[in-house]
N, C-alpha and C positions, 0 to 999 in steps of 0.2 A: 596508498592516498590517505594520509592522516591528516592532511591540511584542511581546515575549515573551509578555505577558499574553493574547495572542490566539491562541496556539499550545496544542495538546492536550499537557499535560506529565503523564507516568507515571513518578514517581519509583521505582517497583517495577521498570522495564523492566531486562532482564538481557541479557547477550550471546547466548546461545543456550538456549532453554527446551525440555526434552524434551517437554512437554505439547503444544507447538506442532507438534512432529514427530508426536505421537500424533494429534492433531486432523488433520493433513495426511494421515494414513493411513486416514482414515474411508471409508465407502461413501457414495454410489456412487463406485466407484474412478474412473470417466472423469471425473467433475467433481473430485474431490479431487486426481487426478493433474494436471490443469490448474492448479489452486490451488498444487499443490507446485511447479511449474515457475514459476509467476510470483513465488511468495513467496522462492523461490531467488535470483531476480533482486534482489529488495529486500535480502535479505541481503549480496549480493555489492556494494552500492554504496561501502561503506567499512568501515574498521575501527572506526569510531564508531557502527556499526548495533547497536542493541539491539532487543529485542522483547519484547511482553508479549501476553497474551490480553485483549483488550478487547471488551466486548459479544459475548463468545462466538466472537470469530474472531482469528486472528493478525495482530498489528499491528506494524509496523517504526517504530523511531525513530531519530533522530539523537540519540545519548545518550539523553535521556528526553523528547524532543520527537518526537510521532507525525508521520509523513509519509505512510504508507500502510499498506493492509491487503488481505486477500483474504477473501472470504467465500462460501461455497456456498449455492446455493438449489435448488429442485426441478428446474429445467431449464437453469440457467445458473450461472455464478459471476461475481463481481465483483471488480475490481481498482480499489481506490479510494484517493482522495487526500485528505488532511485539509486542503490549501491548494490543492485542485484548481481552484477557481474563479479563482486567480490565475496559473495555468499556461498558457503558450502551448500551443495545440492545433492545429496546423496541418493535421492529418489528420481533424479533427472526431470523435475518439473518445469525449471525455468526454461523459457525461450527467449530469443533475441540475440542480436550480434553487436549492439551498441557498445560503446566505449564503457559505460556505467550501468545503464539501466537493463533490466530484464523483467520478464512478466510470466505469469501462468494463465493459460487459457482455460476458462471453466463453461462448460457446455451444458445445458439442461439434460437431464436422462443419461449423462455420461459420468460413471463413477470417477471421482478423483481421491486420492489418498488424503483425506481431511486432516489427519494427524500430521502428515509431511508438510501440507501447505501452512497449517497453524505454526508449525515450528519455523518455516520460512519467515513467517510474518514476525515471530518473537526475535530470530535472529537478525532481521533487518532493523528492528528497533534497537537492539543491543548494539549492533554495528554503529549505527548512526550516534547512538549515545556515547559509545566509546570514542568516537571521533571527534565528538565535541568535548568531551573530557581531556583530549590530548592538545587542545589549543593553547 
């Protein structure tokens, strides 16, 4: 999957959107605070990271190509990856069976390997960046 046509492209993505900060400040605070933490990691991946609200949740892009998102549900939040099916997952954190996308469920009070999840975010960023470079 090196073809740019297989990426999710959002031409409206921008460097920092206030509506994403507002979304991340929602209630229940416990879940949204976890989402804030992980979306901050997405934002720190590089100077070429942009963002957009897609399907009602914050989405991180390399320029305009989506690589990850966060979303909050009733009892957990997801850290998701648009090319997650192609990422190495040595700690078996990824869930899902879609053609491309995968996610990690994060639940309050349940430990997660933060280092491994941070690595997945970085690998997702580098994966999409590499795919863009091969166009």
